[in-house]
N, C-alpha and C positions, 0 to 999 in steps of 0.2 A: 392582019398579021398580029399574031398574038405577041404580047410583050415578053421579052426575054428577061429572065432574072440575071442580075449582074453576077459576074464570076466571083466566087468566094475569095476573100483576101487570104493569102497564105502568110503566116508570120515568117519573119526573116530567119528565125532559127530553124524552121521546118522547111526551108527552101529545098527543092530537089537537088540532090548531089552533095548535101552536107549531112553530117551526123550530129545531131544536137547534143548528144551525150558524150561525144569524144573530146578529149583535151585538144589544145591547140596543136596544129601540125599533124593531126591524125595519129599521134602516138598513144599507145595503150598505157594506162596508169601503172600497170605492173610489168612493163617491158624490161628488157635487159639493161637499158641505160639507167632507168629509175632504180633498179636493184643495185647497180654499180655505184650510183650516187649515194644511196643509203649506206652501203658498206663503207664507202669513203668517209661519210659523215660520222658514222659510228666509230671508225678507227681514229679519226681526227679528234673527236671529243673524248674518246677513251684515253688517248695519249695525253691530251691536255689535263684531264682529270688526274691521271697518274702523276704528272709533274706537279700539279697543285698539292696533291696529298703528300707526296714525298717532301716537297719544300716545307710544308706546314709541319710535318713531323720533325724535320731537322731543326726548324726554328724552335719548336717546343722543347726539344732535347737540349738545345744550347741555352735556352732561357731558364728552364726549370730543373734540369738534371745534369748540370755541369759538375764534373767531379772536383772536389776541393782538395788542394794540396795541403797535407797536414803541416802544421807549423813546427819548425825545428827548435823553437825557443821553449825554454822550460816553463815560462809563465807569460801571462798577458803583458805584464809590464816590460819584460825583456823584449818581447815582440814589438811593442810600441816604441821603445827606445831604438830598436834596429830600424824601424820605418822612419823615424825622425832623422837618424844619422844618414840614411840613404837619401832623403830629401835634401839635406845639407850638402852631401857629396855631389848630388846631381846639380844643385844650384851653382856650385863652384865649377863644375865641368862644362856648363852650358855656354858661357861667353866665348865669342870668337868672331872672326871677320869673314867667315864663309857663308853667311846667310841663315835664314830661318830653319830650313830643313835640316841642315847640319847641326844647328844648335839644339833643335828638338831631339835629334838622334843622340847627341851627347847627353842631354838631360835624361832621356829615357833609359839609356844604357847605364847611366849613373844610379838609377833606381834599382837595378838588378844586383843581386838576386833577392834582396829582401822583399821587394814588392810582389814577387811571384808567390810569396806566402801570405799575402794580405788576407785572403779568405780564411786561412788557417788561424791567423792571429785573431781575426774577428770571432772565430768559433771559440777560441780560448777566452775571449773577453765577454762572452755572453752573460756571465753571471752577475756582472757589476754594471750598474747604470753609469757610474763615474768612468769606468774603462771604456764603455761604449761612446760616451761623450768625447773622451780623449781621442779615440780612433777617428771619430767624425771630424774633430778639429784637425787632426793630422792629414786626413784625406783632403780637407778643404785647403790646407796649406800646400799640399802637393799640387793640387789643381791651380792654385794661385801662382805658385812658383813656375809651373809649366807655362801658364799664360804670360807671366812676366818674361820668361826666357824667350818666348815667341815674339812678344812685343819688342823686347830689347834687341833681339837679333834683327828685326825688321827696321828699327829706328837707329840703333847704334852701330850696326855692322858697317854701313857705308862710311860713317864718320870715323870709325876705328881704322878702316882701310886707308882713308885719306890721311889721317894723322900718321899712320905707320909709313906711308909713302913719303910724307914730308920729313919724318925723322930719318928714314933710310937715305933719302936723296939729298936733303939739304942740311940736316943737323948732324949727321953721322951717328954712329952707334951710341946708344945710351949705356953708360956704365951702371952696373947694379950697385946698390948701396950696401 
C-alpha cells in the first residue's frame, strides 16, 4: 500500500464557509449602517466645532473689542476725584446686619454710576504717568474696600445682629445724641 500524503492544513482564516476579507458579522464596509454612522459622526463633530468657534469668537470679542463708555468728566483729575468719592460712598453704604451678599450689593451699587466710566477715565489719563499711578492706586483701594466689606459682613454682621437684639430686647431704644 502506498503511503498517503497527509491532508494539507488549512489556515483558520481560510476555513470553508468564512470569508477572510469580510468584517465581523459579515457586514460590508460600505453598507448603509456604516454610511449612517459616518453621517452622524460628521454632524456631531460639525456641531461641536461650530460651538467651539462661536464661543471662542465671543470670548475674543469680550476681551479685546469691548466698547469703552466715554468719560463725562472734563479732565482726568475730575474723573479720578469722582472715582474716589464713589469708593468712599460705597464704603459707607456697605455695613449692615443682613450678610455678605447684601453688603456686597450695597457696596457695588454705591460705586455706580462713576465706576461705569472707569475705562473712559483711564483713556483720559493716558498722557500722564502720574495720573496712571493715581488711577492704579484708586483701583487697588476699591478692591481692598470691597474685600473689607465682604470680610466685615461675614465677621461683624452676626455680632451686629446680636447686639441689636440685646439693645432692642433688654436695653430699650437708644436715644440719638
